[in-house]
C-alpha positions as a printed NumPy array, in Angstrom:
array([[ 46.001, 108.449, 113.572],
       [ 42.837, 109.392, 115.525],
       [ 39.567, 107.496, 115.418],
       [ 36.318, 109.204, 115.963],
       [ 32.63 , 108.052, 115.859],
       [ 29.126, 109.398, 116.87 ],
       [ 25.889, 107.445, 116.988],
       [ 22.516, 108.706, 116.403],
       [ 20.142, 106.036, 117.681],
       [ 16.636, 106.639, 116.033],
       [ 13.215, 105.555, 116.869],
       [ 12.274, 102.022, 116.019],
       [  9.842, 103.041, 113.288],
       [ 12.168, 105.656, 111.759],
       [ 12.293, 105.486, 108.011],
       [ 15.883, 104.7  , 107.336],
       [ 15.433, 105.727, 103.77 ],
       [ 15.942, 109.218, 105.171],
       [ 19.44 , 108.394, 106.257],
       [ 20.112, 106.713, 102.893],
       [ 18.892, 109.897, 101.02 ],
       [ 20.884, 112.244, 103.306],
       [ 24.224, 110.322, 102.553],
       [ 23.456, 110.167,  98.95 ],
       [ 22.891, 113.999,  99.012],
       [ 25.91 , 115.064, 101.202],
       [ 28.296, 111.99 , 101.457],
       [ 30.576, 113.448,  98.693],
       [ 31.253, 116.678, 100.679],
       [ 34.18 , 114.987, 102.618],
       [ 35.647, 113.27 ,  99.543],
       [ 38.501, 115.823,  99.632],
       [ 38.59 , 116.876, 103.298],
       [ 42.1  , 117.844, 104.426],
       [ 43.299, 115.672, 107.237],
       [ 40.802, 113.001, 106.781],
       [ 42.06 , 109.376, 106.181],
       [ 38.539, 107.79 , 106.   ],
       [ 34.937, 108.536, 106.715],
       [ 32.585, 105.59 , 106.655],
       [ 29.071, 106.525, 106.49 ],
       [ 27.406, 103.662, 108.532],
       [ 23.894, 102.597, 109.34 ],
       [ 22.38 ,  99.862, 111.36 ],
       [ 18.692,  98.846, 110.733],
       [ 16.601,  97.422, 113.551],
       [ 16.335,  93.627, 112.803],
       [ 19.112,  93.409, 110.215],
       [ 22.297,  91.686, 111.012],
       [ 21.232,  91.381, 114.664],
       [ 20.964,  95.079, 115.27 ],
       [ 18.498,  95.999, 118.033],
       [ 18.305,  99.605, 116.914],
       [ 18.105, 102.014, 113.931],
       [ 21.221, 103.92 , 114.   ],
       [ 23.327, 106.322, 111.882],
       [ 26.923, 106.003, 113.181],
       [ 29.746, 107.366, 110.904],
       [ 33.242, 106.228, 111.795],
       [ 36.268, 108.307, 110.989],
       [ 40.133, 107.761, 110.897],
       [ 41.914, 111.087, 110.822],
       [ 45.425, 111.738, 109.78 ],
       [ 45.576, 115.15 , 111.536],
       [ 43.974, 116.682, 114.69 ],
       [ 43.565, 119.947, 112.631],
       [ 41.438, 118.186, 110.024],
       [ 39.26 , 116.658, 112.812],
       [ 38.953, 119.845, 114.696],
       [ 38.145, 121.631, 111.384],
       [ 35.305, 119.18 , 110.851],
       [ 33.961, 119.686, 114.286],
       [ 34.374, 123.427, 114.772],
       [ 34.043, 125.017, 111.324],
       [ 30.349, 124.035, 110.244],
       [ 30.381, 120.523, 108.823],
       [ 29.419, 118.878, 112.154],
       [ 27.004, 121.7  , 112.838],
       [ 24.677, 120.713, 110.024],
       [ 24.328, 117.217, 111.583],
       [ 23.733, 118.739, 115.037],
       [ 21.018, 121.163, 113.552],
       [ 19.147, 118.201, 112.043],
       [ 19.412, 115.651, 114.766],
       [ 20.77 , 117.431, 117.929],
       [ 24.404, 117.395, 118.971],
       [ 25.55 , 113.787, 119.723],
       [ 28.427, 112.705, 121.967],
       [ 31.51 , 112.298, 119.886],
       [ 33.704, 109.375, 120.86 ],
       [ 37.581, 109.656, 120.168],
       [ 40.288, 107.121, 120.423],
       [ 44.011, 107.159, 120.018],
       [ 45.227, 105.085, 117.054],
       [ 47.046, 101.989, 117.825],
       [ 47.413, 100.322, 114.395],
       [ 46.187, 100.355, 110.819],
       [ 46.485,  97.812, 108.023],
       [ 44.986,  97.658, 104.497],
       [ 43.409,  94.517, 103.449],
       [ 43.583,  92.35 , 100.209],
       [ 40.578,  94.306,  98.805],
       [ 41.944,  97.745,  99.624],
       [ 40.351, 100.322,  97.253],
       [ 37.38 ,  98.148,  96.672],
       [ 33.774,  99.233,  97.319],
       [ 32.978,  98.441, 100.884],
       [ 29.567,  96.966, 101.81 ],
       [ 29.869,  96.315, 105.501],
       [ 31.869,  97.439, 108.622],
       [ 32.404,  95.885, 112.066],
       [ 33.11 ,  97.641, 115.292],
       [ 34.187,  95.721, 118.35 ],
       [ 34.629,  97.663, 121.586],
       [ 36.142,  95.917, 124.578],
       [ 37.147,  97.056, 128.007],
       [ 40.82 ,  96.999, 129.011],
       [ 40.706,  95.281, 132.335],
       [ 42.467,  96.718, 135.396],
       [ 45.717,  95.006, 136.323],
       [ 46.651,  93.814, 132.859],
       [ 49.97 ,  94.489, 131.248],
       [ 49.089,  97.382, 128.827],
       [ 52.135,  96.797, 126.555],
       [ 50.873,  93.155, 126.039],
       [ 47.279,  94.138, 125.458],
       [ 48.154,  96.814, 122.905],
       [ 50.558,  94.336, 121.11 ],
       [ 47.65 ,  91.916, 120.877],
       [ 45.442,  94.707, 119.412],
       [ 48.104,  95.21 , 116.798],
       [ 48.11 ,  91.511, 116.071],
       [ 44.396,  91.344, 115.741],
       [ 44.52 ,  94.351, 113.297],
       [ 46.949,  92.319, 111.176],
       [ 44.822,  89.161, 111.487],
       [ 41.594,  90.97 , 110.358],
       [ 43.313,  92.793, 107.447],
       [ 44.538,  89.367, 106.163],
       [ 41.03 ,  87.823, 106.035],
       [ 39.297,  87.43 , 102.672],
       [ 37.318,  90.493, 101.776],
       [ 38.874,  92.87 , 104.221],
       [ 39.342,  96.436, 102.938],
       [ 41.117,  97.701, 106.083],
       [ 41.356,  97.065, 109.711],
       [ 42.19 ,  99.33 , 112.528],
       [ 42.545,  99.494, 116.327],
       [ 42.433, 102.3  , 118.697],
       [ 42.133, 102.896, 122.553],
       [ 40.265, 105.436, 124.659],
       [ 42.439, 105.879, 127.735],
       [ 39.817, 107.79 , 129.693],
       [ 37.457, 104.911, 129.681],
       [ 40.101, 102.167, 129.034],
       [ 38.201, 100.851, 126.054],
       [ 39.827,  99.201, 122.947],
       [ 37.975,  99.356, 119.669],
       [ 38.699,  97.21 , 116.622],
       [ 37.227,  98.677, 113.299],
       [ 37.25 ,  96.738, 110.024],
       [ 35.746,  97.472, 106.583],
       [ 34.606,  94.663, 104.318],
       [ 33.927,  94.266, 100.608],
       [ 31.271,  91.55 , 101.614],
       [ 27.855,  91.956, 103.247],
       [ 28.912,  89.073, 105.629],
       [ 32.168,  90.197, 107.251],
       [ 34.563,  87.841, 108.909],
       [ 34.732,  89.755, 112.266],
       [ 32.892,  89.738, 115.609],
       [ 31.065,  92.975, 116.721],
       [ 28.294,  95.33 , 115.7  ],
       [ 27.729,  95.047, 111.911],
       [ 26.992,  98.213, 109.908],
       [ 25.977,  98.756, 106.381],
       [ 28.234, 101.09 , 104.483],
       [ 26.404, 103.807, 102.606],
       [ 29.379, 105.79 , 101.294],
       [ 33.135, 106.01 , 101.973],
       [ 35.233, 109.219, 101.771],
       [ 38.952, 108.371, 101.763],
       [ 40.921, 111.608, 100.665],
       [ 43.966, 110.711, 102.918],
       [ 43.912, 107.006, 102.811],
       [ 47.512, 106.706, 101.447],
       [ 48.701, 108.957, 104.225],
       [ 47.301, 106.813, 107.064],
       [ 50.364, 105.304, 108.901],
       [ 50.515, 101.492, 108.377],
       [ 51.201,  99.071, 111.197],
       [ 51.871,  99.848, 114.845],
       [ 51.443, 103.459, 115.91 ],
       [ 54.249, 103.689, 118.531]])
């Protein structure tokens, strides 16, 4: 499993209805994308749920590198780049994935918590803790799924969870979910990824 996200931070007075309309128009295009586990079309609006910014920030869980690369190199990502400029694309190696009790339900919110992995810590212990946190989040009422991944270039751990409620039971940046494409959900490996 591979996690990926890019963020488009927009002006404070940006009309976020433009993003909602864009997702309503094109969100379905990845509903059957080969190699994609999930794409969550996410948005933060300045002043809502504590967000300091207007932002469009889709988050992906990929089953295959080929699917991810096809998305990035074969035109789909180019449309976004043409409209907004090419954003930096963050990528993390998957650590764990668990489905929650509301798996398959419509998702209303998502939470992303990024944390540094401190120098000098025992990596096996930190990664095992991340797996445990994924299990805990997935077990919370209203959880659709939870995942953890790590960027070993920056030594950053990211927890990502999707919720059937507008008030998720997780710490981190809260996003509104505009659409979910999940063509390969059933093929995402469950549990610890090593």
